[in-house]
mmCIF file of the N, C-alpha and C atoms, coordinates in Angstrom:
data_MODEL
# 
_entry.id   MODEL 
# 
loop_
_atom_site.group_PDB 
_atom_site.id 
_atom_site.type_symbol 
_atom_site.label_atom_id 
_atom_site.label_alt_id 
_atom_site.label_comp_id 
_atom_site.label_asym_id 
_atom_site.label_entity_id 
_atom_site.label_seq_id 
_atom_site.pdbx_PDB_ins_code 
_atom_site.Cartn_x 
_atom_site.Cartn_y 
_atom_site.Cartn_z 
_atom_site.occupancy 
_atom_site.B_iso_or_equiv 
_atom_site.pdbx_formal_charge 
_atom_site.auth_seq_id 
_atom_site.auth_comp_id 
_atom_site.auth_asym_id 
_atom_site.auth_atom_id 
_atom_site.pdbx_PDB_model_num 
ATOM 1   N N  . UNK A 1 1  ? 112.908 112.621 24.918 1.00 0.00 ? 1  UNK A N  1 
ATOM 2   C CA . UNK A 1 1  ? 112.880 112.584 26.356 1.00 0.00 ? 1  UNK A CA 1 
ATOM 3   C C  . UNK A 1 1  ? 114.314 112.685 26.864 1.00 0.00 ? 1  UNK A C  1 
ATOM 4   N N  . UNK A 1 2  ? 114.503 113.497 27.885 1.00 0.00 ? 2  UNK A N  1 
ATOM 5   C CA . UNK A 1 2  ? 115.844 113.681 28.432 1.00 0.00 ? 2  UNK A CA 1 
ATOM 6   C C  . UNK A 1 2  ? 116.132 112.629 29.495 1.00 0.00 ? 2  UNK A C  1 
ATOM 7   N N  . UNK A 1 3  ? 117.335 112.132 29.460 1.00 0.00 ? 3  UNK A N  1 
ATOM 8   C CA . UNK A 1 3  ? 117.777 111.231 30.523 1.00 0.00 ? 3  UNK A CA 1 
ATOM 9   C C  . UNK A 1 3  ? 118.343 112.079 31.656 1.00 0.00 ? 3  UNK A C  1 
ATOM 10  N N  . UNK A 1 4  ? 117.790 111.911 32.826 1.00 0.00 ? 4  UNK A N  1 
ATOM 11  C CA . UNK A 1 4  ? 118.269 112.654 33.982 1.00 0.00 ? 4  UNK A CA 1 
ATOM 12  C C  . UNK A 1 4  ? 118.794 111.676 35.023 1.00 0.00 ? 4  UNK A C  1 
ATOM 13  N N  . UNK A 1 5  ? 119.911 112.026 35.595 1.00 0.00 ? 5  UNK A N  1 
ATOM 14  C CA . UNK A 1 5  ? 120.472 111.221 36.669 1.00 0.00 ? 5  UNK A CA 1 
ATOM 15  C C  . UNK A 1 5  ? 120.151 111.906 37.992 1.00 0.00 ? 5  UNK A C  1 
ATOM 16  N N  . UNK A 1 6  ? 119.658 111.120 38.919 1.00 0.00 ? 6  UNK A N  1 
ATOM 17  C CA . UNK A 1 6  ? 119.348 111.637 40.245 1.00 0.00 ? 6  UNK A CA 1 
ATOM 18  C C  . UNK A 1 6  ? 120.270 110.987 41.258 1.00 0.00 ? 6  UNK A C  1 
ATOM 19  N N  . UNK A 1 7  ? 120.847 111.792 42.067 1.00 0.00 ? 7  UNK A N  1 
ATOM 20  C CA . UNK A 1 7  ? 121.655 111.269 43.161 1.00 0.00 ? 7  UNK A CA 1 
ATOM 21  C C  . UNK A 1 7  ? 120.899 111.572 44.445 1.00 0.00 ? 7  UNK A C  1 
ATOM 22  N N  . UNK A 1 8  ? 120.637 110.545 45.193 1.00 0.00 ? 8  UNK A N  1 
ATOM 23  C CA . UNK A 1 8  ? 119.867 110.707 46.417 1.00 0.00 ? 8  UNK A CA 1 
ATOM 24  C C  . UNK A 1 8  ? 120.730 110.390 47.629 1.00 0.00 ? 8  UNK A C  1 
ATOM 25  N N  . UNK A 1 9  ? 121.128 111.412 48.322 1.00 0.00 ? 9  UNK A N  1 
ATOM 26  C CA . UNK A 1 9  ? 121.818 111.255 49.597 1.00 0.00 ? 9  UNK A CA 1 
ATOM 27  C C  . UNK A 1 9  ? 120.847 111.744 50.664 1.00 0.00 ? 9  UNK A C  1 
ATOM 28  N N  . UNK A 1 10 ? 120.033 110.832 51.145 1.00 0.00 ? 10 UNK A N  1 
ATOM 29  C CA . UNK A 1 10 ? 119.009 111.195 52.110 1.00 0.00 ? 10 UNK A CA 1 
ATOM 30  C C  . UNK A 1 10 ? 119.637 111.532 53.454 1.00 0.00 ? 10 UNK A C  1 
ATOM 31  N N  . UNK A 1 11 ? 119.169 112.607 54.028 1.00 0.00 ? 11 UNK A N  1 
ATOM 32  C CA . UNK A 1 11 ? 119.660 113.049 55.326 1.00 0.00 ? 11 UNK A CA 1 
ATOM 33  C C  . UNK A 1 11 ? 118.459 113.309 56.222 1.00 0.00 ? 11 UNK A C  1 
ATOM 34  N N  . UNK A 1 12 ? 118.528 112.829 57.433 1.00 0.00 ? 12 UNK A N  1 
ATOM 35  C CA . UNK A 1 12 ? 117.495 113.119 58.427 1.00 0.00 ? 12 UNK A CA 1 
ATOM 36  C C  . UNK A 1 12 ? 118.174 113.710 59.655 1.00 0.00 ? 12 UNK A C  1 
ATOM 37  N N  . UNK A 1 13 ? 117.751 114.892 60.015 1.00 0.00 ? 13 UNK A N  1 
ATOM 38  C CA . UNK A 1 13 ? 118.240 115.525 61.236 1.00 0.00 ? 13 UNK A CA 1 
ATOM 39  C C  . UNK A 1 13 ? 117.083 115.496 62.219 1.00 0.00 ? 13 UNK A C  1 
ATOM 40  N N  . UNK A 1 14 ? 117.263 114.749 63.277 1.00 0.00 ? 14 UNK A N  1 
ATOM 41  C CA . UNK A 1 14 ? 116.182 114.551 64.230 1.00 0.00 ? 14 UNK A CA 1 
ATOM 42  C C  . UNK A 1 14 ? 116.655 115.000 65.603 1.00 0.00 ? 14 UNK A C  1 
ATOM 43  N N  . UNK A 1 15 ? 115.839 115.781 66.257 1.00 0.00 ? 15 UNK A N  1 
ATOM 44  C CA . UNK A 1 15 ? 116.196 116.226 67.593 1.00 0.00 ? 15 UNK A CA 1 
ATOM 45  C C  . UNK A 1 15 ? 114.955 116.586 68.377 1.00 0.00 ? 15 UNK A C  1 
ATOM 46  N N  . UNK A 1 16 ? 115.118 116.629 69.666 1.00 0.00 ? 16 UNK A N  1 
ATOM 47  C CA . UNK A 1 16 ? 113.990 116.992 70.500 1.00 0.00 ? 16 UNK A CA 1 
ATOM 48  C C  . UNK A 1 16 ? 114.521 117.606 71.785 1.00 0.00 ? 16 UNK A C  1 
ATOM 49  N N  . UNK A 1 17 ? 113.882 118.657 72.196 1.00 0.00 ? 17 UNK A N  1 
ATOM 50  C CA . UNK A 1 17 ? 114.192 119.261 73.484 1.00 0.00 ? 17 UNK A CA 1 
ATOM 51  C C  . UNK A 1 17 ? 112.874 119.481 74.206 1.00 0.00 ? 17 UNK A C  1 
ATOM 52  N N  . UNK A 1 18 ? 112.893 119.296 75.498 1.00 0.00 ? 18 UNK A N  1 
ATOM 53  C CA . UNK A 1 18 ? 111.657 119.484 76.249 1.00 0.00 ? 18 UNK A CA 1 
ATOM 54  C C  . UNK A 1 18 ? 111.981 119.890 77.678 1.00 0.00 ? 18 UNK A C  1 
ATOM 55  N N  . UNK A 1 19 ? 111.023 120.575 78.260 1.00 0.00 ? 19 UNK A N  1 
ATOM 56  C CA . UNK A 1 19 ? 111.155 120.977 79.655 1.00 0.00 ? 19 UNK A CA 1 
ATOM 57  C C  . UNK A 1 19 ? 109.787 120.848 80.292 1.00 0.00 ? 19 UNK A C  1 
ATOM 58  N N  . UNK A 1 20 ? 109.686 119.987 81.283 1.00 0.00 ? 20 UNK A N  1 
ATOM 59  C CA . UNK A 1 20 ? 108.407 119.712 81.923 1.00 0.00 ? 20 UNK A CA 1 
ATOM 60  C C  . UNK A 1 20 ? 108.539 119.874 83.433 1.00 0.00 ? 20 UNK A C  1 
ATOM 61  N N  . UNK A 1 21 ? 107.446 120.323 84.050 1.00 0.00 ? 21 UNK A N  1 
ATOM 62  C CA . UNK A 1 21 ? 107.424 120.323 85.505 1.00 0.00 ? 21 UNK A CA 1 
ATOM 63  C C  . UNK A 1 21 ? 107.169 118.900 85.972 1.00 0.00 ? 21 UNK A C  1 
ATOM 64  N N  . UNK A 1 22 ? 107.676 118.568 87.107 1.00 0.00 ? 22 UNK A N  1 
ATOM 65  C CA . UNK A 1 22 ? 107.474 117.248 87.710 1.00 0.00 ? 22 UNK A CA 1 
ATOM 66  C C  . UNK A 1 22 ? 108.080 116.100 86.897 1.00 0.00 ? 22 UNK A C  1 
ATOM 67  N N  . UNK A 1 23 ? 108.977 116.409 85.945 1.00 0.00 ? 23 UNK A N  1 
ATOM 68  C CA . UNK A 1 23 ? 109.594 115.347 85.149 1.00 0.00 ? 23 UNK A CA 1 
ATOM 69  C C  . UNK A 1 23 ? 110.981 115.796 84.699 1.00 0.00 ? 23 UNK A C  1 
ATOM 70  N N  . UNK A 1 24 ? 111.926 114.881 84.759 1.00 0.00 ? 24 UNK A N  1 
ATOM 71  C CA . UNK A 1 24 ? 113.292 115.191 84.333 1.00 0.00 ? 24 UNK A CA 1 
ATOM 72  C C  . UNK A 1 24 ? 113.502 114.998 82.838 1.00 0.00 ? 24 UNK A C  1 
ATOM 73  N N  . UNK A 1 25 ? 112.628 114.239 82.192 1.00 0.00 ? 25 UNK A N  1 
ATOM 74  C CA . UNK A 1 25 ? 112.742 114.017 80.755 1.00 0.00 ? 25 UNK A CA 1 
ATOM 75  C C  . UNK A 1 25 ? 111.375 113.638 80.193 1.00 0.00 ? 25 UNK A C  1 
ATOM 76  N N  . UNK A 1 26 ? 111.309 113.451 78.875 1.00 0.00 ? 26 UNK A N  1 
ATOM 77  C CA . UNK A 1 26 ? 110.019 113.177 78.238 1.00 0.00 ? 26 UNK A CA 1 
ATOM 78  C C  . UNK A 1 26 ? 109.459 111.810 78.628 1.00 0.00 ? 26 UNK A C  1 
ATOM 79  N N  . UNK A 1 27 ? 110.335 110.862 78.938 1.00 0.00 ? 27 UNK A N  1 
ATOM 80  C CA . UNK A 1 27 ? 109.842 109.545 79.364 1.00 0.00 ? 27 UNK A CA 1 
ATOM 81  C C  . UNK A 1 27 ? 109.123 109.633 80.703 1.00 0.00 ? 27 UNK A C  1 
ATOM 82  N N  . UNK A 1 28 ? 109.707 110.371 81.625 1.00 0.00 ? 28 UNK A N  1 
ATOM 83  C CA . UNK A 1 28 ? 109.074 110.534 82.929 1.00 0.00 ? 28 UNK A CA 1 
ATOM 84  C C  . UNK A 1 28 ? 107.781 111.336 82.796 1.00 0.00 ? 28 UNK A C  1 
ATOM 85  N N  . UNK A 1 29 ? 107.766 112.328 81.919 1.00 0.00 ? 29 UNK A N  1 
ATOM 86  C CA . UNK A 1 29 ? 106.543 113.098 81.683 1.00 0.00 ? 29 UNK A CA 1 
ATOM 87  C C  . UNK A 1 29 ? 105.429 112.181 81.183 1.00 0.00 ? 29 UNK A C  1 
ATOM 88  N N  . UNK A 1 30 ? 105.756 111.290 80.246 1.00 0.00 ? 30 UNK A N  1 
ATOM 89  C CA . UNK A 1 30 ? 104.760 110.358 79.710 1.00 0.00 ? 30 UNK A CA 1 
ATOM 90  C C  . UNK A 1 30 ? 104.260 109.417 80.805 1.00 0.00 ? 30 UNK A C  1 
ATOM 91  N N  . UNK A 1 31 ? 105.179 108.946 81.637 1.00 0.00 ? 31 UNK A N  1 
ATOM 92  C CA . UNK A 1 31 ? 104.783 108.084 82.754 1.00 0.00 ? 31 UNK A CA 1 
ATOM 93  C C  . UNK A 1 31 ? 103.848 108.829 83.707 1.00 0.00 ? 31 UNK A C  1 
ATOM 94  N N  . UNK A 1 32 ? 104.140 110.095 83.954 1.00 0.00 ? 32 UNK A N  1 
ATOM 95  C CA . UNK A 1 32 ? 103.263 110.908 84.798 1.00 0.00 ? 32 UNK A CA 1 
ATOM 96  C C  . UNK A 1 32 ? 101.866 111.001 84.202 1.00 0.00 ? 32 UNK A C  1 
ATOM 97  N N  . UNK A 1 33 ? 101.784 111.192 82.892 1.00 0.00 ? 33 UNK A N  1 
ATOM 98  C CA . UNK A 1 33 ? 100.474 111.250 82.235 1.00 0.00 ? 33 UNK A CA 1 
ATOM 99  C C  . UNK A 1 33 ? 99.722  109.943 82.413 1.00 0.00 ? 33 UNK A C  1 
ATOM 100 N N  . UNK A 1 34 ? 100.422 108.834 82.221 1.00 0.00 ? 34 UNK A N  1 
ATOM 101 C CA . UNK A 1 34 ? 99.788  107.521 82.358 1.00 0.00 ? 34 UNK A CA 1 
ATOM 102 C C  . UNK A 1 34 ? 99.300  107.271 83.784 1.00 0.00 ? 34 UNK A C  1 
ATOM 103 N N  . UNK A 1 35 ? 100.019 107.829 84.760 1.00 0.00 ? 35 UNK A N  1 
ATOM 104 C CA . UNK A 1 35 ? 99.667  107.616 86.161 1.00 0.00 ? 35 UNK A CA 1 
ATOM 105 C C  . UNK A 1 35 ? 98.705  108.675 86.696 1.00 0.00 ? 35 UNK A C  1 
ATOM 106 N N  . UNK A 1 36 ? 98.314  109.603 85.834 1.00 0.00 ? 36 UNK A N  1 
ATOM 107 C CA . UNK A 1 36 ? 97.373  110.637 86.250 1.00 0.00 ? 36 UNK A CA 1 
ATOM 108 C C  . UNK A 1 36 ? 97.987  111.735 87.092 1.00 0.00 ? 36 UNK A C  1 
ATOM 109 N N  . UNK A 1 37 ? 99.296  111.877 87.041 1.00 0.00 ? 37 UNK A N  1 
ATOM 110 C CA . UNK A 1 37 ? 99.970  112.940 87.794 1.00 0.00 ? 37 UNK A CA 1 
ATOM 111 C C  . UNK A 1 37 ? 99.814  114.255 87.039 1.00 0.00 ? 37 UNK A C  1 
ATOM 112 N N  . UNK A 1 38 ? 99.286  115.257 87.716 1.00 0.00 ? 38 UNK A N  1 
ATOM 113 C CA . UNK A 1 38 ? 99.061  116.562 87.101 1.00 0.00 ? 38 UNK A CA 1 
ATOM 114 C C  . UNK A 1 38 ? 100.365 117.351 87.106 1.00 0.00 ? 38 UNK A C  1 
ATOM 115 N N  . UNK A 1 39 ? 100.868 117.674 85.935 1.00 0.00 ? 39 UNK A N  1 
ATOM 116 C CA . UNK A 1 39 ? 102.120 118.411 85.807 1.00 0.00 ? 39 UNK A CA 1 
ATOM 117 C C  . UNK A 1 39 ? 101.898 119.851 85.369 1.00 0.00 ? 39 UNK A C  1 
ATOM 118 N N  . UNK A 1 40 ? 100.662 120.293 85.346 1.00 0.00 ? 40 UNK A N  1 
ATOM 119 C CA . UNK A 1 40 ? 100.357 121.656 84.907 1.00 0.00 ? 40 UNK A CA 1 
ATOM 120 C C  . UNK A 1 40 ? 100.586 122.611 86.070 1.00 0.00 ? 40 UNK A C  1 
ATOM 121 N N  . UNK A 1 41 ? 101.362 123.637 85.834 1.00 0.00 ? 41 UNK A N  1 
ATOM 122 C CA . UNK A 1 41 ? 101.657 124.641 86.852 1.00 0.00 ? 41 UNK A CA 1 
ATOM 123 C C  . UNK A 1 41 ? 101.487 126.028 86.246 1.00 0.00 ? 41 UNK A C  1 
ATOM 124 N N  . UNK A 1 42 ? 101.152 127.005 87.082 1.00 0.00 ? 42 UNK A N  1 
ATOM 125 C CA . UNK A 1 42 ? 101.105 128.400 86.651 1.00 0.00 ? 42 UNK A CA 1 
ATOM 126 C C  . UNK A 1 42 ? 102.524 128.937 86.563 1.00 0.00 ? 42 UNK A C  1 
ATOM 127 N N  . UNK A 1 43 ? 102.793 129.710 85.533 1.00 0.00 ? 43 UNK A N  1 
ATOM 128 C CA . UNK A 1 43 ? 104.105 130.345 85.424 1.00 0.00 ? 43 UNK A CA 1 
ATOM 129 C C  . UNK A 1 43 ? 104.049 131.695 86.125 1.00 0.00 ? 43 UNK A C  1 
ATOM 130 N N  . UNK A 1 44 ? 105.177 132.120 86.609 1.00 0.00 ? 44 UNK A N  1 
ATOM 131 C CA . UNK A 1 44 ? 105.235 133.399 87.334 1.00 0.00 ? 44 UNK A CA 1 
ATOM 132 C C  . UNK A 1 44 ? 105.941 134.432 86.518 1.00 0.00 ? 44 UNK A C  1 
# 
């Protein structure tokens, strides 16, 4: 059996971008959903 050495340098790259009508950020969008505010719009 071979002895193997493992080096684990875990990296997590986390990001998020969003664009919603009637909301400046994802938190406000979620609040709108909870309050029943309709943020769906037709695009032109």
